[in-house]
Structure formats: C-alpha cells, structure tokens
N, C-alpha and C positions, 0 to 999 in steps of 0.2 A: 505493501499500499506507500508505503514512503517515498518508491521509485515513482508510483502514479503521481501523486501531490505534487511530488518534483517538478514532473514533465509537464503536469496543466501548469505550475506557477509561471516556468518556462515560457509556456504558449500565453500565457494571460499576459507577462511582460513585453513579449514582440506586440501582443496587439494593442496594450496601452500604448506604447511607444511609439507604433506605428499608424495607428488609425487616428484620422483629423477628427473622430468623433469624441474622441475623449480630449479635445482643445488642445491646445499647443503649450509646449513649453513644460510638458507632463513628465513626472519621475515617477516610475513601476515602486512600490513600497512592499506589497506581501498580498499573497494568496493565501487564506484563512479557510478552513472548511468549518461550517457551520455544525458543530455535533448535534444540534436540537432537532436536527433535521435529515431526511432519508428518501431515497426514491421509494413511491409505494404505486401499483397497480400498473406497473409498466413490465411485459414479459417479454421482449425483445434488445432490452437496453439495458444499462446499468448507468444509476445517474449518481453524481456528486453535489451537495448544495455546499455554496460558502460565498465568500466577500472577497472582490479585487480592493485593493487600496494602491490611491495613489496620489502623489503631489505636484499642486499646480505650480507654476513658476511663481517666484516673489516678485512684490513689486512695492514701491514706497509705501502704501497706504497697509501693506501686508509681508513683514519682511520676512517672516518663517514661513510663508507660503500656506495653501490651503490644502488639507485632504481630503478626499473623496472615498466614499467605499460604495461600490456598486454590487449589489446580491445577484449572484449569479447561478446559473445549473449547468453542470457538464455533463454531456452524454456522451457513456464512451461503449465500445462492444462490449457484449458479456464476455466475462474473464475464462469462462468454461469453452474451450475449442468445438466442443461438439453442438455446442449451443450456438454459436458464430456461425457453425456450419448448416444447420438446421434453418436458424432464421436468415439466410444469405445476409449476413449482418454486413459486409464490407457493398455490399452493392444497396442497401437500405440507407446506409449514410451519404452513398452517392447520390442518391436519391434525394437526400433530405438538403445536403448543400446545394444541390441544383436546383432545386426549388427555392432557398433563400436567396442564392445569389443571382440568379438568374432568372426565373420562371415568374419570382414574387415580385421584383422591380419591373418587370416587362409590363406586368398586367396589372399594377397599380398605377402606371401611365394612364389610367384608363378612368379611373375613381374621381370622380367628379368633387367628393369632398376627401379630405385629409383624416379617412377613418380606418383606424386600428383593424386588423382581423386576427392578426396572429401575434405570438408574442416577438420580441426582438430578439433577431439574431446577431450575433457577437463575431465568431469565428469558429471554423471548420476547417477539416482536414482528414485526408483517407490514406495516408504513408506515416504516420507518426511511429518511430521506431518503438514506444513504450507504450500509445495509448492506442494504437492500428489506426482507430477512425474516432473521430470525437466533434462533437458540435457546443460549441458554448452558448448561452441562452441567456439574456436578462432575466432575472427570476422577478416575476411581476407580481408577486405579492407584494412588494412594495406598494404598488400602486391598489391594491385591495383585491386583488384576483387570486382565487381559490379554487381547489376541485369541491365539486358539492358535496354537500356533507352524506348524501344516501348514496352508498358505492355501486347500486346498480337500478334501481328505481327511483325514476326522475319525476318531479310534478308536471302537470301539462305549461304551467307558465315557464319551468327550465326549458321544456320541449320547444313551446311556441319560438322563444327570441332564439335559440339555437338553429330551427331550421330556416328562419328569417336569415340570420347571420349568414347560414349555410346557402341559401338562396343569391344574396349579395355578391357572394364571391364565386356560385359558378356563374353567374350573371357575367363576369369578366370575360370568360372563355368565350360567351356568344358576341361580346364586342370585340374581343381580340379577332377574330377568329373574319370579322369584315373590315377591322382596321388595318390589321397587318397577317393575313395568313401565313403567309411565307416563314416570318420570325415563328409565329405561333407553332407551324408543325416541324420547323426545326428544335425548335426547344422541345416539343413533347417527345418528338422522336430520340431523344438522349436519356428520356426515361428506363430505366431498366427494371425487369418482369422479377420480382423478389418472390414471389408465391406460386404461380402456376408455372413452373418453370420446365424447361427441356428435359433435365436431367429428374425430375419429379414424373414427369410424364413417362420417359424411360424407364425408371425403377418402380415406378408408383410409389414413392417415400408421401407416406401421408393419408394415402387414399382410404386404407384400412380403417384410419382414424374418422374419417368421415362417413363412409359408410355406418360405420359403429354408432355416431351420433346419430346421423338421421334413421336409422332402426330405430333407436329409442326413442326419438320423436314419435315416430310414425306407429309404429305396433300396436297402439290403439285403433288405430283403423285398418290393420290387416285382416283377410277373410275371416277369422276365426270371431274376431272382438268386434267388427263392425254392425254387425247384426242387432248391439245392443246400444246403437246410436241412431238418433232420429236422423233419416235422412242417410243412413249408414252405406247405402248403395252406392250414393252420389260421391263421399268422402273417398270409399275404396276403389273406385275407378281412379278418381282424381288423383289420387295419392300413388295408385299401383302406376301410372304413366308417368308420373313424378320418378320416382325411384328407379324406372326402366331407363328413364335418360338420363340418371346421376352415377349409377351402382353400373353401369358398363365401364366409366373412368371417370372419376369424379373430378381429377385434375383437369382433362379434356373439359368436361363438360363446363369448368370455370373458367377454363380460357376461351371456350366459346362465349358464355355468358358476358364477361367483361369485352368483349370485342366490340372498340366502338362504332356506333353508328350513326351516320350523317341525318339529320342536322342537330340533333339532341345531345350528342357527344359533348362532355366538358371536362376539364382538369378536376380530378377527384381528389378530397383527400385521402380516400383510400383505407383508413383504418379509423372511421369517423365516429366515435362513440365517447361517453361519458368521461373515460379513462383519458382522453386526449382533448378536452374541454376546458377551459378555466372560467368560472365564473364570479363575475364582482353584486356586489349586494348593496344597497344602501345603509343596511345596518353596519355597527363594527363586528369586524371580525371573528371575534369571540363570542358573539351575540347570535351567529348566524345557524340556524334551524333547517329540518329539512323541510319546513312549510315555508321558509323565508323565499320572497321572488327576485329573482335575479335582474339587474338592470342592465349589464354588458356583458357579453361573453369575449374569451380570445380562443385561438385555434393554436395547437402545438402538434410535436412527432408526425412529422409528414414523412417519412421513411419508406412507406409503401404507394405514393402518388401514383395514380394511373389516368390515363385519358379513358376515358368509358362513359356509360351512363350516367346521370346522375341518381339513378336509384340504387347503385352500387352505396352511394354515402347513405342515401337516406333510408334505406329499405335495414342495414347494419343498425344504424343509431336508433329507429325507431323500435325494431323488434325486440333490441338487447336492451335499450333504455324503457319502456314502457310495458304497460300492461294491459289486461283487457277492457278494463274501466277506462284508460286514458284511452286505447284505439277506438272507442267510440266516438271519441274526437278526431277521429280520421280527416275528414272534410275543412276542419279546423284547421287541422295542422299542415293540411297540403297548402290550403288557402295561406299561411303565415309563411311557407317556403316562396311560394308564385307572389307574394305580395314583395318578399326581397329581390327575386329576380328582377318585377317591374322596376320597383324603386330606383336600382342599377343601371337598368338598360334605358329608363326611357330618363332618368338624368344626362345620363352620357349626351343621348339622340338629342336632346334639346338642348344641351349647351352647346353642341356642335350643327346643329339643323341638318340631322340626318334621320331617314325615314323610319319608322319601325315596322316590321312585319310580324303580324303574331299568329299565329297557328301554323302549325306541319301543313295543314293544307293550301294553306296560302304562300309556303315558301318554296322556292326552287334555287339551284347552285346560282344561276343568274341573277337572281333578286337584289335589287338596290336599295339595300338595307339593313340593319341589323336585325335577325330572328331572336324572335322571345316565343318561345312555346306560350301557349294556350293553359288554361288550369285544367283543361279536359287532356291537352299532350301527358301533362305533369300525370294524372292518373294513368292513364294508357301505357303510361311507361313501366309501372310495375308488373304489369303483365309480363309474365317472365323473369324481369329482373329481379323481381324481387324475391326468386328464390335464393337470389346469391346470399341476400343477407339474413333468409333462414339459415341456410347452409354454415354459417360461420355463426350463428347462435345457436343450432343446434351442438354445437362443441361449447363455444364460450358463456352462453348464458348460465348453464348450471355452476360453471366453476366461478361465475360472476355472484351467486347466491348464495355461497359459503365463505366464512371469514376469513382462511386461510388455507387456500387450495393445495398449498405445497405440504402442508401437516398432513393432508390426505394420501398423497401418493408416497410419504415418508412410513405412515403405518404400514405401505406395501414393501417398502426395504429400498425406497430410492425417489428419484425426480420423475418428473414423467417423460424426459428426454432419456431417460436411461435404466427404466424398468422394462421387463419383457413385453410384448406386444400385448400377452394374453391378459396380464395385469394392467396394464394401461386401459384394454378395453374394458375390464370388470371395472376399475374406477371410475369410466367415462359413464358407465353404463347406470352407475347411482350415484354419482355425484351430487348432491343438494336432495337425494331422496324421491319422495314421491311428489313433493313440492317440485323439484325441478324439472322431474316427468311430466307434472300437469301443466308448465310454464310451456313446455315443449308443444305438447297436444294444443296447447292454445293460438302457437302460431302457426303450424299446419290446418285447424279449423279457420282462421283470418284467412291463410292463403285460398283454401278451397271457397269460402264464402265470398269475398271480394271478386273471384273470378282469375285469380292471378296464376294459375295454374289450369 
C-alpha cells in the first residue's frame, strides 16, 4: 500500500504543478489518505479517498502564501490479476479516460447552459508502472453530493430527477450527430468493448452465470409452474421465446441487443445505476434520510460507455433501482426522461436557429434538423431492448439486496471470481432468498405485461 500511495502522490504532484486549473505559481505539498472514507458499492475497481494540498505563490499581502486542500477520489485497477482480467480493467480505464478527456469536452460544446452532469475529472493514465491504470476525480462531497441513503431501492423523486438528467445527457448525442457527425463517429469508434468481447464469445466466459440468473428469474413461468398464474400460458409462451433467444449464446445476444440502430442510438453511460449516481439534497448531509428528495445529481464511473440504444441505460437503472409500486409510475418516469431530452435539444436549436425534427416517422438520414425522439419513440424503444436491463438485473438485483454479498461467497470458501462454477451458481440461485426471487419475478412480469418481449 505504501508504494501505491507514494505513486499517487507523485501523480498528484505532476498534476498540480503542470495543470493550469490549479492556478499559477503553485507548489505541491502532499497527498494524504482520508482514513475516514473508503470505496463502497463498486465492483470493478478500487477507490482511495484523500486530499491534495498545495501552496500558492506568495504576494505582498500574503507573505507565506496560501494552502489549498482539494478532496479527491483515486480509482485504480483491482489489485487481484484475475479480477483485472475478468473485468477487462485496462480497457475500462481506457474508455473512462477517453470519455473525460475527449468525448465529454466535445459533447459539452453543445450545452446551452454551463450545467455540470459529471464529477470533475482531474487526471488519468493507463500505463503507470505501479498503479497500472488510474483516474483522479475531484470528490464531489465537498459540494454536498453523496450516494443515496438506500443502497438499492430509490424513491420516485430520485428516479425522476435522475432520468431527467440522463435525458439531457443523451440529447447531446442527437445534437452532436447533426452538428459534427464526423467527429462524433470518430470519437465513439474509439470506445472499447469491455463486456461482450470476442474472447467471451469464443470461450463462453460468463454465459453460464447469465443462464443461471435468468433461469432463477423465469422459473415461476416454466411449464409446471405457469398453470398457477393468471394468464399463465401467455407468460409461459413469451418467457420461453425470450429464453430461446438468450440461452443459445448469452454473449452473442447481448452484443446483438447493444448494436446501435439509427436514429435512436446515443452515447450511453453503460453502467447506469444508483451506485454511479451522486445526489445533492437541500438538507445537511447528516440529516439526509431515505425519504429526502434530491435537488441535483452527478454521474460518474464511465468505464463501460457504449454507443447504443438509450434503453441500455434506462432499463438497467429503472429495473435495478425500483420496485413494482414505483413502476406503476412508468409513464411519468419516461415523461421526465423525455422532458430532459426536449429541454437540451430545443435550447440548443433555439439558440442556433436550427430545426428540430421530432419523431422517427418524420426523420430520415437526409433531414435538415436535429432529431428528437418522440415520447412514443422512447416507449417503443423498450421493446426488445429492455431485456438488456433485465438480464443484468437478473444477476445484480439480488446482490444489491443483501448487506454484504462478499460474505455470502466467503461462507462458501472464496469470492465470486474464484469459487467453482457449481458453488457460484448455488449462491446465485439463493442470493437474497425468496425476496430476491420475487423481485426478479416482478421484472419478468413487467417485461411481458408491457409487451417488451
């Protein structure tokens, strides 16, 4: 750990002394770990919290100079080689640095208001001799941002403000494709596939885990069980067709479902869920409860960005962080998302006197204007694409419902990445118990009831 901290300190010193954002004439003092904080709810990386201290140049009015402390979060690759290989960590960090250093600055040129949507990126690298890959971010807690109190289930207020902000982000892709399609395509072409890779397609790595997770979620609707459900035959037929598509080759299916289709495709966060969203509240941080309503949000952890359907982000977020009662407000949730889309697209179009063409039925590749999906387009995009969010949730939802999932695997003699397949599947099939199974059943019912499969 000492070597890691020393290397972080070195990188922080380079950043402070070379980056104009820290002002002129500054002198690095130290990097100090904050022992009161540690990374939480992140699966594919390690996080170190600390403070960078530096001095500004002296002046007549300030003979000794002034010292500034900047709270930061340093994200590094997992220390365990097998984990780095499993998560394709090097490629994930490459994507995140691409996003913050090139994609986001490009997209932000189309913002009408100087509105922050992401945590402040300071520095990153992918070839460090000690850290391997790393990202240094400003710790947004100093601005009052924090993770939600609830680990899995979010209130309707949390979901509405989050999808609205997501809509504003997705809108920048529609604007960019109209304003500078060449640069947009050039940048998105540099994104690396980290999940559904050629290697996994060839080896089948992870396929059995997805099949196990989906099997648990759909068992209630199998032939022997469906007869006990109202309209059981309808569910049985739909679920069987869905499983046929998935089980032949889950990795290939996920590659197909994430293939971008115009004109709806956008730059997606790629891992859009509560774990990667910070909320700001009107209350003091110490007074925040699960019922507190957020007034702002910030997104972070852009390691698995992809150019794909907007429902890749929407379905995972809504399915992972809501329950059946919240999903009764489905139309309101998608309206809030669409309001975000419309706000950003129309603000840019009005300022620059550009046409807005709303609706897929009114838009062609030769249309002279910015494409804006209609609300109906957003609803229809969930058909087929919503299965993506369901499949991820079939694995992650039960994990998020227990206090310490690593302890569950530890009881079986290891971690999820190093226990035998049969042990891993046993844990997967029982994680969060009956409540976990019911939560997954509700997702399947929602897919069928909404006509998404």
